[in-house]
DOMIGU-22281 format. One record per residue (C-alpha): residue in three letters; x, y, z. Coordinates in steps of 0.1 Angstrom, whole numbers, plus 5000, padded with zeros to 4 digits. Example, Ala and Ser with C-alpha at 12.3 -4.5 7.8 and 13.67 -1.06 7.14 Angstrom:
2
NODE   residuo     xx     yy     zz
NODE       ALA   5123   4955   5078
NODE       SER   5137   4989   5071
end
This chain:
463
NODE   residuo     xx     yy     zz
NODE       MET   0675   8201   6799
NODE       GLN   0645   8182   6821
NODE       TYR   0640   8192   6856
NODE       VAL   0630   8170   6888
NODE       SER   0612   8177   6918
NODE       THR   0629   8178   6953
NODE       ARG   0609   8157   6966
NODE       GLY   0609   8131   6939
NODE       GLY   0571   8123   6932
NODE       SER   0563   8145   6903
NODE       PRO   0570   8142   6865
NODE       GLN   0600   8155   6850
NODE       LEU   0596   8191   6834
NODE       ASP   0613   8210   6808
NODE       PHE   0621   8242   6811
NODE       GLU   0591   8263   6804
NODE       GLN   0571   8238   6819
NODE       THR   0590   8247   6850
NODE       THR   0592   8282   6845
NODE       LEU   0549   8280   6845
NODE       ALA   0544   8261   6873
NODE       GLY   0568   8271   6898
NODE       LEU   0562   8243   6925
NODE       ALA   0559   8207   6919
NODE       PRO   0531   8190   6927
NODE       ASP   0543   8170   6952
NODE       GLY   0553   8204   6970
NODE       GLY   0591   8203   6962
NODE       LEU   0611   8224   6944
NODE       TYR   0623   8219   6904
NODE       VAL   0662   8217   6901
NODE       PRO   0681   8205   6873
NODE       SER   0679   8165   6862
NODE       THR   0715   8167   6861
NODE       TRP   0744   8198   6860
NODE       PRO   0761   8207   6830
NODE       SER   0798   8219   6834
NODE       PHE   0817   8245   6818
NODE       ASN   0850   8243   6807
NODE       GLN   0885   8267   6818
NODE       GLY   0885   8277   6785
NODE       GLN   0846   8286   6779
NODE       VAL   0847   8306   6816
NODE       ALA   0883   8325   6804
NODE       ALA   0864   8335   6772
NODE       LEU   0833   8355   6791
NODE       ALA   0864   8382   6801
NODE       GLY   0856   8416   6789
NODE       ARG   0819   8403   6777
NODE       SER   0790   8426   6786
NODE       TYR   0763   8414   6814
NODE       GLU   0740   8404   6783
NODE       ASP   0764   8385   6766
NODE       VAL   0772   8362   6798
NODE       ALA   0741   8361   6807
NODE       SER   0730   8341   6775
NODE       PHE   0764   8321   6776
NODE       VAL   0751   8306   6810
NODE       MET   0716   8301   6806
NODE       LYS   0715   8284   6774
NODE       PRO   0725   8246   6783
NODE       PHE   0691   8251   6810
NODE       VAL   0662   8261   6785
NODE       GLY   0669   8231   6755
NODE       ASP   0642   8246   6728
NODE       ALA   0623   8267   6747
NODE       PHE   0633   8299   6725
NODE       ALA   0637   8299   6687
NODE       PRO   0671   8314   6677
NODE       GLY   0681   8351   6688
NODE       GLU   0649   8353   6710
NODE       LEU   0663   8347   6745
NODE       GLU   0688   8372   6736
NODE       GLY   0664   8394   6728
NODE       LEU   0646   8390   6764
NODE       ILE   0678   8395   6781
NODE       ALA   0691   8429   6762
NODE       ASP   0653   8439   6763
NODE       ALA   0655   8431   6801
NODE       TYR   0687   8449   6811
NODE       ARG   0684   8478   6790
NODE       GLU   0666   8503   6814
NODE       PHE   0692   8496   6843
NODE       ALA   0705   8523   6856
NODE       HIS   0744   8517   6851
NODE       PRO   0763   8504   6821
NODE       VAL   0773   8474   6834
NODE       ARG   0745   8462   6854
NODE       CYS   0759   8450   6884
NODE       PRO   0793   8467   6890
NODE       LEU   0818   8455   6917
NODE       VAL   0833   8486   6943
NODE       GLN   0863   8480   6957
NODE       HIS   0865   8485   6994
NODE       ALA   0901   8470   7006
NODE       SER   0927   8453   6988
NODE       ASN   0910   8423   6989
NODE       LEU   0873   8433   6999
NODE       PHE   0844   8439   6968
NODE       SER   0808   8443   6970
NODE       LEU   0787   8436   6945
NODE       GLU   0763   8463   6933
NODE       LEU   0727   8439   6926
NODE       PHE   0705   8470   6930
NODE       HIS   0701   8492   6896
NODE       GLY   0673   8481   6883
NODE       PRO   0634   8495   6879
NODE       THR   0627   8487   6922
NODE       LEU   0661   8489   6935
NODE       ALA   0670   8458   6943
NODE       PHE   0688   8426   6933
NODE       LYS   0655   8409   6927
NODE       ASP   0651   8431   6893
NODE       MET   0680   8410   6880
NODE       ALA   0661   8380   6878
NODE       LEU   0622   8395   6877
NODE       GLN   0631   8421   6847
NODE       LEU   0639   8388   6825
NODE       VAL   0620   8362   6841
NODE       GLY   0585   8386   6834
NODE       ARG   0596   8385   6798
NODE       MET   0600   8352   6795
NODE       PHE   0564   8343   6811
NODE       ASP   0546   8369   6789
NODE       LEU   0563   8353   6757
NODE       PHE   0557   8314   6765
NODE       LEU   0520   8327   6778
NODE       SER   0512   8346   6745
NODE       ARG   0522   8321   6723
NODE       SER   0501   8293   6745
NODE       GLY   0472   8316   6750
NODE       ARG   0472   8307   6784
NODE       HIS   0462   8326   6813
NODE       VAL   0480   8328   6848
NODE       THR   0476   8335   6882
NODE       ILE   0511   8342   6899
NODE       VAL   0509   8341   6940
NODE       GLY   0541   8349   6956
NODE       ALA   0552   8362   6992
NODE       THR   0575   8387   6998
NODE       SER   0598   8394   7026
NODE       GLY   0604   8430   7008
NODE       ASP   0620   8432   6975
NODE       THR   0605   8406   6953
NODE       GLY   0569   8416   6955
NODE       SER   0578   8450   6944
NODE       ALA   0600   8435   6914
NODE       ALA   0579   8412   6905
NODE       ILE   0548   8440   6906
NODE       GLU   0572   8458   6882
NODE       ALA   0581   8430   6860
NODE       PHE   0543   8419   6853
NODE       LYS   0523   8449   6861
NODE       GLY   0499   8458   6827
NODE       LEU   0503   8423   6813
NODE       SER   0467   8409   6801
NODE       SER   0480   8372   6804
NODE       VAL   0486   8376   6845
NODE       ASP   0474   8387   6875
NODE       VAL   0494   8390   6902
NODE       PHE   0487   8385   6945
NODE       ILE   0517   8392   6962
NODE       LEU   0515   8387   7003
NODE       TYR   0536   8406   7023
NODE       PRO   0543   8408   7065
NODE       HIS   0520   8439   7069
NODE       GLY   0546   8461   7092
NODE       ARG   0576   8442   7088
NODE       VAL   0585   8460   7054
NODE       SER   0600   8494   7050
NODE       ASP   0580   8521   7042
NODE       ILE   0598   8525   7003
NODE       GLN   0592   8489   7002
NODE       ARG   0553   8486   7009
NODE       ARG   0546   8519   6985
NODE       GLN   0567   8501   6955
NODE       MET   0542   8473   6958
NODE       THR   0507   8488   6971
NODE       THR   0513   8525   6951
NODE       ALA   0512   8503   6910
NODE       GLN   0478   8509   6901
NODE       ALA   0475   8484   6874
NODE       PRO   0440   8468   6880
NODE       ASN   0460   8432   6875
NODE       VAL   0484   8433   6905
NODE       HIS   0475   8434   6943
NODE       ALA   0493   8438   6970
NODE       ILE   0481   8419   7004
NODE       ALA   0491   8428   7037
NODE       VAL   0491   8395   7062
NODE       SER   0490   8399   7097
NODE       SER   0518   8378   7106
NODE       ASN   0555   8373   7090
NODE       PHE   0571   8363   7061
NODE       ASP   0569   8328   7069
NODE       ALA   0531   8328   7070
NODE       CYS   0531   8340   7037
NODE       GLN   0556   8320   7028
NODE       SER   0529   8292   7042
NODE       LEU   0498   8303   7025
NODE       VAL   0512   8304   6992
NODE       LYS   0525   8268   6997
NODE       ALA   0489   8260   7006
NODE       MET   0476   8278   6977
NODE       PHE   0499   8255   6959
NODE       ASN   0486   8220   6973
NODE       ASP   0451   8227   6972
NODE       HIS   0454   8214   6937
NODE       SER   0418   8219   6928
NODE       PHE   0423   8259   6936
NODE       ARG   0457   8254   6914
NODE       ARG   0442   8246   6880
NODE       GLU   0410   8265   6883
NODE       PHE   0436   8293   6887
NODE       GLY   0462   8283   6869
NODE       LEU   0487   8291   6897
NODE       ALA   0524   8299   6890
NODE       ALA   0548   8316   6912
NODE       VAL   0579   8338   6907
NODE       ASN   0599   8339   6936
NODE       SER   0629   8326   6941
NODE       ILE   0605   8286   6943
NODE       ASN   0612   8294   6905
NODE       TRP   0634   8279   6886
NODE       ALA   0638   8304   6861
NODE       ARG   0643   8330   6890
NODE       ILE   0678   8313   6903
NODE       LEU   0689   8305   6868
NODE       ALA   0685   8347   6862
NODE       GLN   0705   8349   6895
NODE       ILE   0740   8326   6885
NODE       VAL   0743   8351   6858
NODE       TYR   0760   8376   6881
NODE       TYR   0782   8352   6903
NODE       PHE   0799   8345   6867
NODE       PHE   0801   8382   6856
NODE       ALA   0816   8391   6890
NODE       GLY   0842   8360   6896
NODE       VAL   0852   8365   6855
NODE       SER   0861   8401   6865
NODE       LEU   0882   8394   6896
NODE       GLY   0904   8369   6873
NODE       SER   0881   8338   6874
NODE       PRO   0892   8306   6862
NODE       TYR   0925   8311   6868
NODE       ARG   0920   8324   6904
NODE       LYS   0893   8316   6930
NODE       ALA   0865   8337   6945
NODE       ARG   0850   8338   6978
NODE       PHE   0808   8347   6980
NODE       VAL   0791   8360   7013
NODE       VAL   0758   8369   7007
NODE       PRO   0732   8380   7031
NODE       THR   0706   8352   7034
NODE       GLY   0674   8349   7042
NODE       ASN   0649   8324   7016
NODE       PHE   0686   8308   7004
NODE       GLY   0678   8318   6968
NODE       ASP   0710   8342   6965
NODE       ILE   0733   8321   6974
NODE       TYR   0715   8287   6963
NODE       ALA   0724   8304   6927
NODE       GLY   0763   8306   6940
NODE       TYR   0759   8272   6945
NODE       ALA   0743   8263   6913
NODE       ALA   0777   8282   6897
NODE       ARG   0801   8261   6916
NODE       CYS   0784   8231   6901
NODE       LEU   0789   8250   6867
NODE       ASN   0827   8245   6872
NODE       LEU   0830   8288   6885
NODE       PRO   0860   8285   6907
NODE       ILE   0845   8292   6942
NODE       SER   0864   8286   6969
NODE       ASP   0838   8294   6996
NODE       LEU   0802   8302   6995
NODE       VAL   0794   8321   7032
NODE       ILE   0759   8324   7046
NODE       ALA   0755   8360   7063
NODE       THR   0724   8361   7086
NODE       ASN   0711   8384   7109
NODE       GLN   0700   8376   7142
NODE       ASN   0675   8351   7127
NODE       ASP   0703   8327   7121
NODE       ILE   0687   8296   7117
NODE       LEU   0709   8291   7086
NODE       CYS   0740   8297   7107
NODE       ARG   0728   8272   7137
NODE       ALA   0719   8244   7115
NODE       MET   0759   8247   7096
NODE       SER   0775   8249   7131
NODE       THR   0755   8222   7152
NODE       GLY   0732   8200   7120
NODE       SER   0703   8207   7140
NODE       TYR   0678   8233   7117
NODE       GLN   0652   8241   7146
NODE       VAL   0628   8270   7140
NODE       GLN   0624   8295   7164
NODE       ASN   0602   8331   7169
NODE       VAL   0611   8352   7143
NODE       VAL   0627   8385   7158
NODE       GLN   0622   8420   7135
NODE       SER   0651   8437   7127
NODE       MET   0667   8463   7106
NODE       SER   0670   8439   7080
NODE       PRO   0638   8424   7076
NODE       SER   0641   8404   7045
NODE       MET   0664   8384   7065
NODE       ASP   0638   8377   7091
NODE       ILE   0628   8341   7082
NODE       GLN   0632   8312   7101
NODE       ILE   0622   8287   7073
NODE       SER   0646   8289   7043
NODE       SER   0627   8275   7010
NODE       ASN   0657   8271   6991
NODE       PHE   0674   8252   7013
NODE       GLU   0654   8222   7004
NODE       ARG   0673   8226   6969
NODE       VAL   0706   8221   6983
NODE       LEU   0696   8193   7009
NODE       PHE   0682   8170   6976
NODE       ASP   0724   8169   6966
NODE       ALA   0733   8170   7005
NODE       TYR   0710   8138   7004
NODE       GLU   0724   8123   6968
NODE       ARG   0689   8134   6953
NODE       ASP   0667   8110   6977
NODE       GLY   0638   8129   6976
NODE       GLY   0620   8106   7001
NODE       ALA   0648   8118   7020
NODE       VAL   0641   8153   7013
NODE       SER   0600   8152   7018
NODE       ALA   0609   8134   7051
NODE       LEU   0627   8162   7063
NODE       MET   0600   8189   7049
NODE       GLU   0576   8172   7070
NODE       ARG   0596   8177   7100
NODE       VAL   0599   8213   7096
NODE       GLY   0560   8215   7105
NODE       GLN   0570   8199   7138
NODE       GLY   0598   8223   7146
NODE       GLY   0627   8214   7126
NODE       PHE   0653   8182   7119
NODE       GLU   0686   8171   7123
NODE       LEU   0710   8168   7094
NODE       SER   0727   8135   7088
NODE       LYS   0763   8136   7096
NODE       SER   0772   8128   7062
NODE       ALA   0747   8155   7050
NODE       GLN   0765   8184   7075
NODE       SER   0797   8170   7061
NODE       TRP   0787   8175   7026
NODE       LEU   0774   8211   7035
NODE       ARG   0805   8219   7059
NODE       LYS   0824   8212   7021
NODE       VAL   0805   8238   7004
NODE       PHE   0792   8269   7029
NODE       SER   0802   8285   7056
NODE       ALA   0785   8305   7079
NODE       ASP   0782   8338   7100
NODE       ARG   0758   8361   7119
NODE       CYS   0758   8397   7124
NODE       SER   0739   8416   7153
NODE       GLU   0718   8445   7149
NODE       THR   0747   8468   7166
NODE       GLU   0772   8450   7141
NODE       THR   0750   8459   7111
NODE       GLY   0746   8495   7122
NODE       GLN   0781   8499   7130
NODE       GLU   0789   8483   7090
NODE       ILE   0769   8511   7073
NODE       ARG   0786   8539   7095
NODE       ARG   0823   8520   7091
NODE       THR   0815   8518   7053
NODE       TYR   0802   8555   7043
NODE       ARG   0827   8570   7065
NODE       GLU   0861   8549   7051
NODE       SER   0845   8549   7013
NODE       GLY   0816   8573   7014
NODE       SER   0794   8549   7002
NODE       LEU   0760   8546   7020
NODE       ILE   0745   8508   7023
NODE       CYS   0713   8491   7028
NODE       PRO   0709   8471   7062
NODE       HIS   0708   8437   7044
NODE       THR   0740   8445   7022
NODE       ALA   0756   8457   7058
NODE       VAL   0753   8424   7072
NODE       GLY   0771   8409   7040
NODE       MET   0799   8435   7043
NODE       ALA   0804   8429   7082
NODE       VAL   0806   8391   7075
NODE       ALA   0827   8396   7044
NODE       ARG   0853   8421   7061
NODE       ARG   0863   8392   7086
NODE       VAL   0869   8363   7062
NODE       ALA   0886   8388   7041
NODE       LYS   0911   8388   7070
NODE       THR   0923   8353   7069
NODE       THR   0921   8347   7028
NODE       GLY   0942   8360   6999
NODE       ASP   0913   8351   6975
NODE       PRO   0889   8381   6966
NODE       VAL   0860   8384   6990
NODE       ILE   0831   8398   6970
NODE       ALA   0795   8407   6995
NODE       LEU   0767   8406   6974
NODE       ALA   0751   8443   6978
NODE       THR   0714   8436   6975
NODE       ALA   0693   8466   6978
NODE       HIS   0697   8508   6977
NODE       ALA   0700   8523   7008
NODE       ALA   0673   8544   7002
NODE       LYS   0644   8516   7004
NODE       PHE   0657   8513   7041
NODE       PRO   0665   8553   7048
NODE       GLU   0658   8552   7083
NODE       ALA   0681   8527   7091
NODE       VAL   0708   8545   7072
NODE       HIS   0703   8572   7086
NODE       LYS   0703   8565   7123
NODE       TRP   0735   8549   7121
NODE       SER   0750   8571   7092
NODE       GLY   0738   8602   7100
NODE       VAL   0727   8607   7058
NODE       TRP   0698   8605   7050
NODE       PRO   0699   8586   7013
NODE       ASP   0679   8596   6985
NODE       LEU   0656   8580   6965
NODE       PRO   0666   8583   6926
NODE       PRO   0643   8603   6906
NODE       ALA   0623   8578   6887
NODE       MET   0609   8568   6923
NODE       GLU   0603   8605   6933
NODE       GLY   0569   8616   6941
NODE       ILE   0564   8577   6957
NODE       MET   0558   8587   6993
NODE       GLU   0528   8610   6978
NODE       MET   0510   8586   6956
NODE       PRO   0477   8568   6968
NODE       GLU   0479   8532   6982
NODE       ARG   0459   8499   6973
NODE       ILE   0463   8470   6999
NODE       THR   0437   8443   7012
NODE       ARG   0444   8433   7043
NODE       ILE   0439   8399   7058
NODE       GLU   0445   8375   7083
NODE       PRO   0468   8346   7081
NODE       ASP   0440   8323   7068
NODE       LEU   0438   8299   7037
NODE       ALA   0399   8304   7025
NODE       GLU   0406   8343   7034
NODE       ILE   0434   8345   7009
NODE       GLN   0415   8322   6985
NODE       ALA   0381   8340   6984
NODE       VAL   0402   8375   6976
NODE       VAL   0419   8359   6944
NODE       ARG   0388   8345   6938
NODE       LYS   0365   8380   6938
NODE       ARG   0399   8399   6924
NODE       THR   0399   8377   6891
NODE       GLY   0362   8377   6886
NODE       LYS   0359   8341   6892
end
């Protein structure tokens, strides 16, 4: 399997090269050169298999000869061994055809663990056998940063710099990043929003001399390996509810578009998915783009679901690549217009997207009401991001007999103030995280300036 850039100006890479590269030199994102496809019998054979078995099956067509026999299976087993639930991501039924898929049973209580616990081990393997050292830089709207720090802390072959928007993540999210004591991990608070953090990361990658000097690598959702690991839980959930003999609809709380793009990839692999529903909060650029054909950047509005407070959804570029018939030049032109405020989708691209995705938004009040309703009806406390998905999923479930699966993206305890406000209950942290509020923090505060973050990286790595 080879990987190509969405902007068409970079050479093809294999899986190991793609994983370590993250962002393509031309500024694009890597995607498979072709999509493999599973037949109905292969999908049906996954019924009753463990999460680890499903992961191995789904991922093998994409990794080529990157792993020795049994090596991938060993990494997978190690990655999920310490998850708090024996099935890793259980389905919870809320109504006759309404389910949530709990993706928060990993060490940092968020869906990012489902990928990064494995990707971290892949990095360690690839780097140890080549003797290389890399500097990971990433932007987070909350959960990616803590999951990356947990996955890479203490590794001698990696330095990790995570940029997050100062004052725009929850206290728990921040402390999961800033209380890590390993000397190779660094939490950087940027005095702006997530989009500014993401722009700084891309700017560092696009400074090619700096990129070469520090061996930059990325582990947020611009990294293909992250997407690949997330495809697995779509298959696991779909098969649990009757695939391939019954289609499912997935509703995905969406910010940077990586999680729902993994659902699109699962559909390309022939998992029967009748609809992929983009669920946004009040920062609804994707919902507006789907309904009007106009992708126009507006000011970010702070919400109780901060991981979705995004206007520039990086992984949307990946699906645009297919919507524009894999024309890298067309995609590159669209991405240039994002910096000028936005772009208009072509009629054919808009039509293509609407055959694959639908979209809906959820207001702050609706989000809170869903937290309250879910607790009163089922006794389950859900985080605000999950509540956005659940509120939209309830509307979808009324229109179909298909199973509707809302992705539950984080543990309620990561957003205790919002959950308490709307449910009246203060969610408890799991025992493994007790004491985090009293631990000392290590934070570096910067302005959204490329030279300033580059100076921090140079100082902390001793170069």
